[in-house]
Structure formats: structure tokens, C-alpha cells
Kinemage of the C-alpha trace (Angstrom):
@kinemage 1
@onewidth
@group {chain A} dominant
@subgroup {mainchain}
@vectorlist {calphas} color= white
{ca unk a 1} P -0.273 0.180 -0.117
{ca unk a 2} L 1.142 3.506 -0.574
{ca unk a 3} L 2.424 5.408 2.397
{ca unk a 4} L 0.456 7.673 4.074
{ca unk a 5} L 1.428 11.562 4.215
{ca unk a 6} L 1.143 13.778 7.153
{ca unk a 7} L -1.069 16.037 5.584
{ca unk a 8} L -3.340 13.415 4.513
{ca unk a 9} L -7.026 13.806 6.360
{ca unk a 10} L -8.157 10.543 7.912
{ca unk a 11} L -12.027 9.758 8.608
{ca unk a 12} L -13.026 8.069 11.717
{ca unk a 13} L -15.735 5.064 11.494
{ca unk a 14} L -18.856 6.928 11.425
{ca unk a 15} L -18.086 9.747 9.477
{ca unk a 16} L -16.869 7.093 7.034
{ca unk a 17} L -20.179 4.907 7.285
{ca unk a 18} L -22.572 8.076 7.576
{ca unk a 19} L -20.351 8.907 3.678
{ca unk a 20} L -21.126 5.593 2.751
{ca unk a 21} L -24.533 5.538 3.884
{ca unk a 22} L -24.078 2.373 5.502
{ca unk a 23} L -24.663 1.755 9.446
{ca unk a 24} L -21.378 1.080 11.643
{ca unk a 25} L -21.647 -2.066 12.688
{ca unk a 26} L -22.026 -3.032 8.422
{ca unk a 27} L -18.247 -0.665 8.151
{ca unk a 28} L -16.626 -2.912 10.625
{ca unk a 29} L -17.983 -6.202 8.918
{ca unk a 30} L -16.654 -4.884 5.410
{ca unk a 31} L -12.940 -3.822 7.481
{ca unk a 32} L -12.916 -6.646 9.180
{ca unk a 33} L -13.466 -8.827 5.417
{ca unk a 34} L -10.566 -6.666 3.944
{ca unk a 35} L -8.160 -6.966 6.832
{ca unk a 36} L -8.491 -11.189 6.280
{ca unk a 37} L -7.803 -10.655 2.740
{ca unk a 38} L -4.834 -8.631 3.620
{ca unk a 39} L -5.652 -5.222 3.703
{ca unk a 40} L -3.719 -2.927 6.124
{ca unk a 41} L -5.981 0.301 7.572
{ca unk a 42} L -4.148 2.930 9.468
{ca unk a 43} L -4.418 2.852 12.958
{ca unk a 44} L -5.124 5.431 15.029
{ca unk a 45} L -5.467 6.354 18.925
{ca unk a 46} L -5.888 2.862 20.910
{ca unk a 47} L -5.756 0.826 17.396
{ca unk a 48} L -8.785 1.948 16.072
{ca unk a 49} L -9.280 2.238 12.338
{ca unk a 50} L -7.782 5.928 10.460
{ca unk a 51} L -10.379 5.831 7.004
{ca unk a 52} L -7.930 7.640 4.167
{ca unk a 53} L -9.576 8.861 1.262
{ca unk a 54} L -7.859 5.507 -0.122
{ca unk a 55} L -9.399 3.328 2.051
{ca unk a 56} L -13.223 5.273 1.114
{ca unk a 57} L -12.548 4.555 -2.281
{ca unk a 58} L -11.843 0.413 -1.625
{ca unk a 59} L -15.014 0.496 0.854
{ca unk a 60} L -17.095 2.487 -2.037
{ca unk a 61} L -15.922 -0.121 -4.800
{ca unk a 62} L -17.039 -3.276 -2.585
{ca unk a 63} L -20.293 -1.386 -1.459
{ca unk a 64} L -20.983 -1.026 -5.345
{ca unk a 65} L -20.216 -4.733 -5.647
{ca unk a 66} L -22.359 -5.592 -3.178
{ca unk a 67} L -25.440 -3.263 -3.597
{ca unk a 68} L -25.458 -2.929 -7.770
{ca unk a 69} L -24.098 -6.372 -8.664
{ca unk a 70} L -25.186 -8.276 -5.909
{ca unk a 71} L -21.663 -9.907 -4.920
{ca unk a 72} L -20.685 -11.487 -1.652
{ca unk a 73} L -18.960 -10.000 1.109
{ca unk a 74} L -15.622 -11.984 0.615
{ca unk a 75} L -16.324 -11.945 -3.317
{ca unk a 76} L -16.714 -7.489 -3.529
{ca unk a 77} L -13.443 -7.756 -0.811
{ca unk a 78} L -11.823 -9.599 -3.098
{ca unk a 79} L -12.748 -7.489 -6.402
{ca unk a 80} L -12.407 -4.028 -4.082
{ca unk a 81} L -8.824 -4.999 -3.391
{ca unk a 82} L -8.069 -6.148 -6.480
{ca unk a 83} L -9.536 -2.758 -8.193
{ca unk a 84} L -7.370 -0.748 -5.487
{ca unk a 85} L -4.349 -2.880 -6.132
{ca unk a 86} L -4.409 -2.150 -10.450
{ca unk a 87} L -5.147 1.148 -10.124
{ca unk a 88} L -9.173 1.276 -10.955
{ca unk a 89} L -10.765 4.438 -10.109
{ca unk a 90} L -14.497 4.084 -9.191
{ca unk a 91} L -16.817 6.488 -11.069
{ca unk a 92} L -19.966 4.607 -10.522
{ca unk a 93} L -21.495 7.426 -9.127
{ca unk a 94} L -20.455 9.968 -12.318
{ca unk a 95} L -21.771 7.316 -15.015
{ca unk a 96} L -25.072 6.751 -13.233
{ca unk a 97} L -26.077 10.265 -12.891
{ca unk a 98} L -27.805 11.857 -15.751
{ca unk a 99} L -26.676 14.499 -17.074
{ca unk a 100} L -28.129 18.496 -15.382
{ca unk a 101} L -31.831 19.048 -16.994
{ca unk a 102} L -31.583 23.128 -18.482
{ca unk a 103} L -33.998 25.134 -16.280
{ca unk a 104} L -36.025 26.220 -19.507
{ca unk a 105} L -36.444 22.479 -20.106
{ca unk a 106} L -37.888 21.505 -16.705
{ca unk a 107} L -41.731 22.741 -17.021
{ca unk a 108} L -43.970 21.548 -14.300
{ca unk a 109} L -46.216 19.123 -15.258
{ca unk a 110} L -49.083 20.659 -13.614
{ca unk a 111} L -49.841 24.133 -12.578
{ca unk a 112} L -50.280 25.179 -8.812
{ca unk a 113} L -53.947 25.977 -9.539
{ca unk a 114} L -54.264 22.515 -12.030
{ca unk a 115} L -53.465 21.060 -8.831
{ca unk a 116} L -55.790 22.965 -6.959
{ca unk a 117} L -58.814 21.414 -9.092
{ca unk a 118} L -57.919 17.784 -8.816
{ca unk a 119} L -57.396 18.087 -5.021
{ca unk a 120} L -60.805 19.811 -5.136
{ca unk a 121} L -62.382 17.300 -7.411
{ca unk a 122} L -61.005 14.556 -5.479
{ca unk a 123} L -62.255 15.823 -2.286
{ca unk a 124} L -65.932 16.199 -3.933
{ca unk a 125} L -65.916 12.110 -5.239
{ca unk a 126} L -64.890 11.184 -1.609
{ca unk a 127} L -68.061 13.649 0.123
{ca unk a 128} L -70.189 12.034 -2.463
{ca unk a 129} L -69.367 8.319 -1.573
{ca unk a 130} L -69.633 9.333 2.214
{ca unk a 131} L -73.247 10.706 1.528
{ca unk a 132} L -74.043 7.846 -0.382
{ca unk a 133} L -72.910 5.159 2.372
{ca unk a 134} L -74.662 7.533 4.621
{ca unk a 135} L -77.733 7.451 3.139
{ca unk a 136} L -77.965 3.710 2.757
{ca unk a 137} L -77.282 3.238 6.541
{ca unk a 138} L -79.748 5.461 7.417
{ca unk a 139} L -82.525 3.527 4.939
{ca unk a 140} L -81.458 0.509 6.760
{ca unk a 141} L -82.158 1.773 9.908
{ca unk a 142} L -85.510 3.321 8.782
{ca unk a 143} L -86.379 -0.292 7.612
{ca unk a 144} L -85.371 -1.751 10.916
{ca unk a 145} L -87.583 0.515 12.278
{ca unk a 146} L -90.481 -0.080 10.502
{ca unk a 147} L -90.127 -3.616 11.268
{ca unk a 148} L -90.029 -2.771 14.701
{ca unk a 149} L -93.372 -0.896 14.847
{ca unk a 150} L -95.027 -2.971 12.928
{ca unk a 151} L -94.034 -5.898 15.880
{ca unk a 152} L -95.303 -3.635 18.075
{ca unk a 153} L -98.560 -3.094 16.927
{ca unk a 154} L -99.048 -6.316 15.940
{ca unk a 155} L -98.397 -7.236 19.699
{ca unk a 156} L -100.997 -4.947 21.014
{ca unk a 157} L -103.536 -6.322 18.775
{ca unk a 158} L -102.854 -9.764 20.347
{ca unk a 159} L -102.799 -8.174 23.897
{ca unk a 160} L -106.680 -6.510 23.607
{ca unk a 161} L -107.914 -10.132 23.813
{ca unk a 162} L -108.954 -11.217 26.850
{ca unk a 163} L -106.939 -14.323 28.087
{ca unk a 164} L -109.392 -16.683 28.275
{ca unk a 165} L -109.825 -16.042 24.292
{ca unk a 166} L -106.465 -16.815 23.306
{ca unk a 167} L -107.299 -19.465 21.282
{ca unk a 168} L -109.353 -17.305 18.724
{ca unk a 169} L -107.587 -16.021 15.684
């Protein structure tokens, strides 16, 4: 590996994990895998890893292999180390980014007024649907009420007969 210059900035675990958009425990696993493949990280205080730019490039290559190319951790570590040894630079971010759209071409699909009209129509449709459901429920209750009234009227008619005339209809 290259010699470390005194002026080169070193990054710590949480900084690198944030930069790579991974967790610190994932970063730790990846580093252990790289170390098993004889990669040497710079060490800081208390033997903690200090990541240099070249280390971050290797980890970025590893992330690319794992996430985009669906490689296993071991395979990704080997490929990333091979790229680092042969001097292949990670340019995936530049390749995957679309060219910037000039401001003149970027026109909104809908104007604010169009959006307001769409939302207003949706709210009206929802209100109509709620009214229909309410009307159906109300009609059901009214039918049940009529049935109950009929049963009450029938029971009152029966109660008008004398007790000894129960066999008469």
C-alpha cells in the first residue's frame, strides 16, 4: 500500500459510515473482511481505524459490488482490493448520474391551479361517496324501525284480546 503522508486527512468510523450511507456495524464487518484479505488500514489512537481517501475508495468499490452487482461480502472484498491494486478508480457515481436538465426544459407537469382543481375534485368525489354510504345506512335503520313498529302493533293487537280467548284468532 502507499505510504501515508502527514497532511492526508483521516476519517473516523462514523464519518465514513455516513459518507457511504451504511451503518457503523456494516462498516466494521466490511473492514474485517478486507483485513482478512491482507488489506491494512491506518491505525489511530487505541488501535482504532483511521480511514484515508484510498480506504474510502476501496470501501466505495466494495459497496458498489455488493449493492449494484449483488456480490457476496467475500467476493466484493476481493474485487475491490483487486481494483485498488490495479489502480481502477471508482467512477460509478459519475456514470450513473443523468446529465443535468437545463432550467428552460424543466417545466412543471401541472400548475398550482391544476393541482388545486384535482384535489377539489377528489374531495368532492369522496364527499359524495360518504353521503351515499350515510344514505344507505339511514335507509337500513328506517327499515328496521318500520319492522319494529309492525311487531309492536301486532303485539298490541294480540294483547287486546281477553286471556281466555287466546285460542281465537
